[in-house]
N, C-alpha and C positions, 0 to 999 in steps of 0.2 A: 812221509806220513801226512795225510790231509789234516789240516789244522782244525777242521770243523767236526769230523767224526772219526771214531776209531771203534771197530767192531770186534767182538769176541764171542765164540760159541763154546759153552761148556758141554761135557759129555752127558750131563744130566738133562740136557735139552734147553737149558736157559740161554736165551739170546739177549745180549746187551748191546745197545748202541749208545756209545758215550760221546756226547758233544765235548769237544776240547776247547779250552780257554785260549784266548789270545794272550800274548805277553802283557799287554796293557791291563787285561782283566786280572791276571795273576798278581801283578804289582798292586793294583787297586785293592784287591782282597787282602793282600799282605799288609798294605798301609792301614786299612780299616781295622785290622786286628792288632797292629803294632802301635800305631800312634797313641791310642789312649793309655797304653802301658807306659810309653815313653813320657807322656805328659804327667801321669800320676807319679812317676819316679823322679822326674827332674824339675817339675813345676809345683805340683800339689804337695808332695811330701816335704820338700825344703820349706815351703810356705807355712805348712802346719807346724814344723819344728820351730820356725821363727816366731810365728804369731803366738803360739802357746808356750814359748820359752822352754822347750824341751831341754833338759840338762844335756850337756855335751857328752857325758859318759853313757848316755842311752844309745844303744846300737841303732843306726839309721834303719836297719832292716825291721826292727820291731815297730817302728812308725809306718814304714812302707807296707808291711805285711797285709793289713786289711785292705789297702788300696790295690795290692797285687791280686788279692782274691776278687775284688771288684772287676779288675781288668780281665781275669780269666772267665768270670761269669759273662762279661760282654762278648768274649769270643764264642761262648756257647750260644748266646742269643743271636749273634751275627750268623753263626752256622745255620741255625734254624730258619732265620730270615731267608738265607740263600736257598736252602732246600725248599722252603715254601714257594719261593719265587720260581724256581726251576721246575719243581715237580708237582706243585699244586696243593700239597698237604705235608704234614710232618708226622705222619703215622710211623711207627717203628718199622713196619715192613718197607716203607719208602726210604727211610733213613738207612736201613740195612742194605738195600740195593744200591742207593746212590753213593753211600760212603764206605762201601766195602766192609760191612760188618757181618759177613757170612763166614761159613767154615773156611779155613785155609784150603787153597787149591794146589794140588801137586803140579809144579811147573812142567813136569815131563808128561804125566798121564792125563792131566786136567781134572782128575777126580778130587772131590772134596772130602776132607776128614778132619775131625777135631784132633786126631792123633798127630797131625802135622804141627800142632802147637809145640810138640817136643823140640822142634827146630829152633824154638826161642832160646833154648838152653845155651848153645854156643854163642848166641848174640848177647845173652845176659853176661856170660863169662867175659866176652870181649868188651862189654860196656864197663865192667869194673876194672878190667886190665887197662883200659884206655885212661881211666881216672888216675892211674899210677904213672902215666907217661907225662913227663914235664916237657912242654913245648916252649920254644923261645917266646919271650913276651913281644910278639910282633906288633900287636896293637899299641902297646905302650911305647915302643920304639918309633913307630910311624906317626903316632898321634900323642905326643907327650902330655897334652892337656887332659887326657883321659885319667891321668893319675890324680887329678884334682877334683874330678866329679864324684858325687856320692857313690859309694860302693855298697851294694846290698847283698849280704851273705850272712849265714848263720854263725860264722866263726866267732865274732865278738860276744855271742850269746852263750857260748860254752863256759859258763861261769856259775859258781855257787850262789851268786847274787839272785838267780832266778829259781832257786830251789823252792818248791811248793807253789809255783805259779801255774796252776792248772789251766789257766786261760790259754797258755801256749799249746796245750794238747787240743783244746777246742779249735784253735786256729789251724792246727795241723790237720785235723780230721775234716775241717771245712775245705781246706786247700786241696786235699788228695783227689777227690772226684773230678774237680775242674782242671787241676794241673795235669793229671795223667789220663784223663778220658774225655770229659765233657767240654773242656776248654781247648787246650793246645792240640790234643789228638783229633778232636772233631774238626777243627779248622785246618790244620796243616796236613794231616794224613787223610782225613775224611773228605773235606771239601776240595783241597788243592791237588793232592797227589793223583787222584784218578783223572784229572783234567789237564795235566801238564805234559803228557807225552806228545801232543800235537806240536808243541813248541820245542821241547828238549829231547824228544826221541827216547832212545834207550837209556839216556842219562837223566831222565826225569827224577829218579830217586836221589841222585846226587844234588841236583839243583833244588829239590824239595828240602834237603838238608841245609843247603846254603840259605834259603829263605827262612828256615826255622832258626838257624844260627843268627842271622841278621835281625830277627825279631827280638833276640835277647840284647837289645841295645841298653837295657837297664843293667846289664852285666857286661859292659863293653870290653873289659880286659879278657873275657872268656870267649869272645865271638870267634876268633880264629881257631881256637881249640874245637869249638862246636862245629865249625865248617868242616874240619877234618873228619870228625867222628859222627855227627848227627845223621847224615845221609846213610852212612854205612851201617850204623847200629839200629836206627829206627825205620828209615824209609825203605832201605833195600829189602828187608824181610817182608815188609808190607807189600811191596811191589812184586817180589818173587812169588809169593804165595797168594797174591791178590786178596788179601784179607788184612784189615787194619787191627784185628785182634792181635796179630803178631807184634805190632808196634806198642799197643796198649800193654801187653804182658811184659815186654822188655822194659819199656819206660816205667811201668807201674811198680817194678821191683824196688825202685828208689823210695817208694812210699813206706815200705817196711823199714828201710834204713833210717829214713827221716823220723819216723815215729819212735823208733828205738832210741835215737839220739836225743829227741825231745824228752822222752820219758826219763832218760838218764839225767838230764839237766834238772827236771822237776823233782826227781827223787834224790838229788844231791850226790849222784854217782860219778860226776865228772871230776 
């Protein structure tokens, strides 16, 4: 596969010529999307906790959450900057073509149809089944110091202490569009996935999952779990059907679960 271009012809007459990224450019874009989140997690958040004497019993994730949203917004802005630089504008028609936000395409017939979104169902089932699988703590075993870094997760917030705190719902609703569409999906599936085949060939979907997993350095103990499942559950359907709506739908189902959990906390149902 030529690393400069890869061509495809749809049955509807659409001709696309996709310039492929070099490995260096892939790593650079990954770094630009990942580094701010890493700094916000391990430099800014601990500094805020120390400077403002945040009580130790306050879950670190509650402090990190607004900064996480800021990092996701940056990924959205970065994606638009890249599209503008490569395509000359950021019209939706341009974004849709460049970032594969068209109807899913049948891998066999090459015909496009929204009905193909039904194929997200087995991937959604697989995503929740994967969460029930306990993998060995490889990261903790290889890098013991990770046990001592801040851990950002919702677990410690599952407490009656936060009953009536409607701010949590506001943060959740602000997080959802950027976490499951405009931020992570725009950058990793929209910007990177269509341009990775020149380097990684038929396994571009797997390595897209690897880069997505390694982006989660602010959740270091979950990185190896993400490497195993992220490519298979999110990137593979997007690549197979040549439509990133597949990944958005699969990834976005988490939004309903997260909202339900937060509502239970606010309503004191935990």
